[in-house]
SESESE-951415 format. One record per residue (C-alpha): residue in one letter; x, y, z. Coordinates in steps of 0.05 Angstrom, whole numbers. Layout:
BEGIN
<r resn="a" c1="X" c2="Y" c3="Z"/>
...
END
This chain:
BEGIN
<r resn="m" c1="0" c2="0" c3="0"/>
<r resn="g" c1="56" c2="49" c3="16"/>
<r resn="d" c1="63" c2="104" c3="66"/>
<r resn="p" c1="-4" c2="143" c3="74"/>
<r resn="k" c1="37" c2="206" c3="88"/>
<r resn="a" c1="70" c2="201" c3="20"/>
<r resn="t" c1="7" c2="225" c3="-16"/>
<r resn="p" c1="-30" c2="270" c3="32"/>
<r resn="f" c1="-99" c2="296" c3="16"/>
<r resn="l" c1="-95" c2="363" c3="-17"/>
<r resn="t" c1="-133" c2="400" c3="37"/>
<r resn="d" c1="-138" c2="388" c3="112"/>
<r resn="i" c1="-205" c2="355" c3="127"/>
<r resn="k" c1="-221" c2="405" c3="182"/>
<r resn="e" c1="-209" c2="462" c3="133"/>
<r resn="l" c1="-255" c2="428" c3="82"/>
<r resn="q" c1="-309" c2="422" c3="135"/>
<r resn="r" c1="-301" c2="495" c3="155"/>
<r resn="r" c1="-305" c2="519" c3="83"/>
<r resn="a" c1="-366" c2="476" c3="68"/>
<r resn="r" c1="-404" c2="510" c3="124"/>
<r resn="e" c1="-382" c2="579" c3="101"/>
<r resn="h" c1="-430" c2="611" c3="50"/>
<r resn="v" c1="-474" c2="550" c3="52"/>
<r resn="e" c1="-527" c2="589" c3="13"/>
<r resn="k" c1="-484" c2="583" c3="-49"/>
<r resn="g" c1="-501" c2="509" c3="-56"/>
<r resn="a" c1="-455" c2="474" c3="-106"/>
<r resn="v" c1="-410" c2="535" c3="-114"/>
<r resn="t" c1="-355" c2="524" c3="-62"/>
<r resn="p" c1="-291" c2="562" c3="-52"/>
<r resn="a" c1="-256" c2="510" c3="-96"/>
<r resn="y" c1="-297" c2="534" c3="-156"/>
<r resn="r" c1="-248" c2="573" c3="-199"/>
<r resn="g" c1="-293" c2="597" c3="-254"/>
<r resn="d" c1="-330" c2="662" c3="-261"/>
<r resn="v" c1="-401" c2="643" c3="-241"/>
<r resn="e" c1="-433" c2="702" c3="-276"/>
<r resn="t" c1="-400" c2="686" c3="-342"/>
<r resn="a" c1="-414" c2="612" c3="-335"/>
<r resn="v" c1="-488" c2="626" c3="-324"/>
<r resn="r" c1="-490" c2="673" c3="-384"/>
<r resn="l" c1="-457" c2="622" c3="-429"/>
<r resn="l" c1="-501" c2="566" c3="-404"/>
<r resn="n" c1="-563" c2="609" c3="-415"/>
<r resn="e" c1="-540" c2="620" c3="-487"/>
<r resn="a" c1="-532" c2="545" c3="-495"/>
<r resn="l" c1="-601" c2="536" c3="-464"/>
<r resn="a" c1="-631" c2="584" c3="-514"/>
<r resn="t" c1="-595" c2="548" c3="-571"/>
<r resn="e" c1="-623" c2="481" c3="-548"/>
<r resn="i" c1="-694" c2="509" c3="-542"/>
<r resn="v" c1="-691" c2="539" c3="-612"/>
<r resn="c" c1="-664" c2="473" c3="-639"/>
<r resn="t" c1="-720" c2="435" c3="-604"/>
<r resn="l" c1="-772" c2="480" c3="-635"/>
<r resn="r" c1="-741" c2="477" c3="-704"/>
<r resn="y" c1="-735" c2="400" c3="-703"/>
<r resn="r" c1="-807" c2="394" c3="-678"/>
<r resn="r" c1="-833" c2="438" c3="-735"/>
<r resn="h" c1="-792" c2="398" c3="-785"/>
<r resn="h" c1="-821" c2="333" c3="-756"/>
<r resn="y" c1="-892" c2="355" c3="-769"/>
<r resn="m" c1="-877" c2="385" c3="-837"/>
<r resn="a" c1="-839" c2="323" c3="-860"/>
<r resn="a" c1="-896" c2="278" c3="-837"/>
<r resn="g" c1="-942" c2="320" c3="-879"/>
<r resn="i" c1="-901" c2="306" c3="-942"/>
<r resn="h" c1="-896" c2="230" c3="-933"/>
<r resn="y" c1="-827" c2="222" c3="-905"/>
<r resn="q" c1="-841" c2="185" c3="-840"/>
<r resn="a" c1="-770" c2="159" c3="-828"/>
<r resn="v" c1="-742" c2="229" c3="-834"/>
<r resn="a" c1="-799" c2="257" c3="-792"/>
<r resn="d" c1="-782" c2="205" c3="-738"/>
<r resn="e" c1="-709" c2="226" c3="-740"/>
<r resn="f" c1="-729" c2="299" c3="-731"/>
<r resn="m" c1="-771" c2="281" c3="-670"/>
<r resn="e" c1="-716" c2="240" c3="-639"/>
<r resn="h" c1="-669" c2="299" c3="-646"/>
<r resn="a" c1="-722" c2="346" c3="-618"/>
<r resn="q" c1="-728" c2="302" c3="-556"/>
<r resn="q" c1="-653" c2="298" c3="-547"/>
<r resn="e" c1="-646" c2="374" c3="-554"/>
<r resn="q" c1="-700" c2="382" c3="-500"/>
<r resn="e" c1="-660" c2="335" c3="-455"/>
<r resn="h" c1="-599" c2="379" c3="-466"/>
<r resn="a" c1="-639" c2="441" c3="-448"/>
<r resn="d" c1="-663" c2="408" c3="-384"/>
<r resn="r" c1="-593" c2="387" c3="-363"/>
<r resn="i" c1="-565" c2="457" c3="-379"/>
<r resn="a" c1="-622" c2="490" c3="-339"/>
<r resn="e" c1="-606" c2="446" c3="-280"/>
<r resn="r" c1="-532" c2="465" c3="-283"/>
<r resn="i" c1="-550" c2="539" c3="-285"/>
<r resn="r" c1="-592" c2="529" c3="-222"/>
<r resn="q" c1="-535" c2="492" c3="-188"/>
<r resn="l" c1="-490" c2="551" c3="-201"/>
<r resn="g" c1="-541" c2="597" c3="-167"/>
<r resn="g" c1="-567" c2="626" c3="-232"/>
<r resn="a" c1="-636" c2="627" c3="-263"/>
<r resn="p" c1="-648" c2="590" c3="-327"/>
<r resn="d" c1="-676" c2="639" c3="-378"/>
<r resn="f" c1="-737" c2="608" c3="-412"/>
<r resn="n" c1="-767" c2="676" c3="-431"/>
<r resn="p" c1="-789" c2="670" c3="-503"/>
<r resn="e" c1="-777" c2="745" c3="-512"/>
<r resn="g" c1="-706" c2="751" c3="-538"/>
<r resn="l" c1="-697" c2="676" c3="-546"/>
<r resn="l" c1="-669" c2="683" c3="-616"/>
<r resn="t" c1="-620" c2="737" c3="-594"/>
<r resn="r" c1="-593" c2="691" c3="-539"/>
<r resn="s" c1="-590" c2="630" c3="-584"/>
<r resn="h" c1="-528" c2="616" c3="-625"/>
<r resn="a" c1="-570" c2="576" c3="-675"/>
<r resn="q" c1="-623" c2="606" c3="-719"/>
<r resn="y" c1="-695" c2="585" c3="-727"/>
<r resn="a" c1="-701" c2="572" c3="-802"/>
<r resn="e" c1="-762" c2="534" c3="-824"/>
<r resn="g" c1="-741" c2="511" c3="-894"/>
<r resn="n" c1="-790" c2="504" c3="-952"/>
<r resn="s" c1="-773" c2="433" c3="-973"/>
<r resn="l" c1="-748" c2="371" c3="-938"/>
<r resn="i" c1="-678" c2="383" c3="-966"/>
<r resn="d" c1="-681" c2="455" c3="-940"/>
<r resn="m" c1="-702" c2="431" c3="-871"/>
<r resn="i" c1="-645" c2="381" c3="-868"/>
<r resn="k" c1="-595" c2="434" c3="-891"/>
<r resn="e" c1="-621" c2="484" c3="-838"/>
<r resn="d" c1="-615" c2="431" c3="-784"/>
<r resn="l" c1="-544" c2="413" c3="-807"/>
<r resn="i" c1="-524" c2="487" c3="-807"/>
<r resn="a" c1="-553" c2="496" c3="-737"/>
<r resn="e" c1="-516" c2="434" c3="-711"/>
<r resn="r" c1="-451" c2="461" c3="-741"/>
<r resn="i" c1="-462" c2="527" c3="-705"/>
<r resn="a" c1="-476" c2="492" c3="-639"/>
<r resn="i" c1="-413" c2="449" c3="-648"/>
<r resn="e" c1="-369" c2="509" c3="-658"/>
<r resn="s" c1="-398" c2="549" c3="-600"/>
<r resn="y" c1="-399" c2="490" c3="-552"/>
<r resn="m" c1="-326" c2="475" c3="-568"/>
<r resn="e" c1="-310" c2="547" c3="-547"/>
<r resn="m" c1="-350" c2="539" c3="-483"/>
<r resn="i" c1="-314" c2="474" c3="-466"/>
<r resn="r" c1="-247" c2="509" c3="-475"/>
<r resn="y" c1="-271" c2="567" c3="-432"/>
<r resn="f" c1="-295" c2="522" c3="-375"/>
<r resn="g" c1="-231" c2="480" c3="-378"/>
<r resn="d" c1="-207" c2="460" c3="-308"/>
<r resn="n" c1="-242" c2="520" c3="-275"/>
<r resn="d" c1="-311" c2="488" c3="-281"/>
<r resn="p" c1="-303" c2="414" c3="-297"/>
<r resn="t" c1="-377" c2="399" c3="-285"/>
<r resn="s" c1="-401" c2="449" c3="-337"/>
<r resn="r" c1="-345" c2="427" c3="-383"/>
<r resn="r" c1="-366" c2="354" c3="-378"/>
<r resn="l" c1="-439" c2="372" c3="-389"/>
<r resn="m" c1="-423" c2="411" c3="-452"/>
<r resn="e" c1="-376" c2="355" c3="-476"/>
<r resn="d" c1="-435" c2="307" c3="-470"/>
<r resn="v" c1="-481" c2="355" c3="-507"/>
<r resn="l" c1="-427" c2="367" c3="-560"/>
<r resn="e" c1="-419" c2="293" c3="-572"/>
<r resn="q" c1="-493" c2="286" c3="-587"/>
<r resn="e" c1="-493" c2="349" c3="-631"/>
<r resn="e" c1="-437" c2="319" c3="-672"/>
<r resn="e" c1="-480" c2="256" c3="-680"/>
<r resn="h" c1="-539" c2="299" c3="-702"/>
<r resn="a" c1="-495" c2="335" c3="-753"/>
<r resn="d" c1="-472" c2="268" c3="-780"/>
<r resn="d" c1="-544" c2="243" c3="-784"/>
<r resn="m" c1="-566" c2="306" c3="-822"/>
<r resn="a" c1="-506" c2="301" c3="-870"/>
<r resn="t" c1="-523" c2="228" c3="-884"/>
<r resn="l" c1="-596" c2="245" c3="-896"/>
<r resn="l" c1="-576" c2="302" c3="-942"/>
<r resn="e" c1="-531" c2="256" c3="-983"/>
<r resn="t" c1="-584" c2="202" c3="-987"/>
<r resn="l" c1="-641" c2="248" c3="-1008"/>
<r resn="d" c1="-600" c2="296" c3="-1051"/>
<r resn="p" c1="-541" c2="260" c3="-1084"/>
<r resn="r" c1="-521" c2="327" c3="-1116"/>
<r resn="e" c1="-500" c2="349" c3="-1046"/>
<r resn="a" c1="-449" c2="292" c3="-1043"/>
<r resn="t" c1="-417" c2="312" c3="-1109"/>
<r resn="a" c1="-421" c2="386" c3="-1092"/>
<r resn="h" c1="-379" c2="373" c3="-1030"/>
<r resn="g" c1="-327" c2="328" c3="-1062"/>
<r resn="d" c1="-307" c2="274" c3="-1013"/>
<r resn="a" c1="-370" c2="282" c3="-972"/>
<r resn="g" c1="-400" c2="228" c3="-1016"/>
<r resn="t" c1="-348" c2="177" c3="-991"/>
<r resn="r" c1="-370" c2="181" c3="-918"/>
<r resn="h" c1="-380" c2="116" c3="-880"/>
END
């Protein structure tokens, strides 16, 4: 086992206990939190708005695709809508843990969101708009992950989980686009050789 004194705990237990009692109203935000809570809450509220807008866009696309006889694509849109809503719920919970208030106010939702709400006129347009929105989310979430870094590992891990699923969504939309519009595959060169 080795000498227990060789790898001492980073902080004296009594000191940890004292600090935990201090500012107990701050909940999960302890003195060990190294991030800027205000900035973290603002960024997470932007991610929340992005997820809400994506949920709404995917839901609209689900119903519009169903109306034009593309049930498999409509089902894919609904699956993504449900996953985006799960992301929104997880992000809202993290905002609350940080002592912030999740901003669900529909007024200004599009100005807080990084993604746009584009309806699309055809199934191909809908898929393209969803792919564009996923690409925007991927870029902005990567930046958030870098910002959180080691200062806020919980928010970083949350956004890494969300990012992973957004990358899957983008891949799904790119595959649908190639399947339904082969011109897209040739227009983007090697995009047609995806596996």
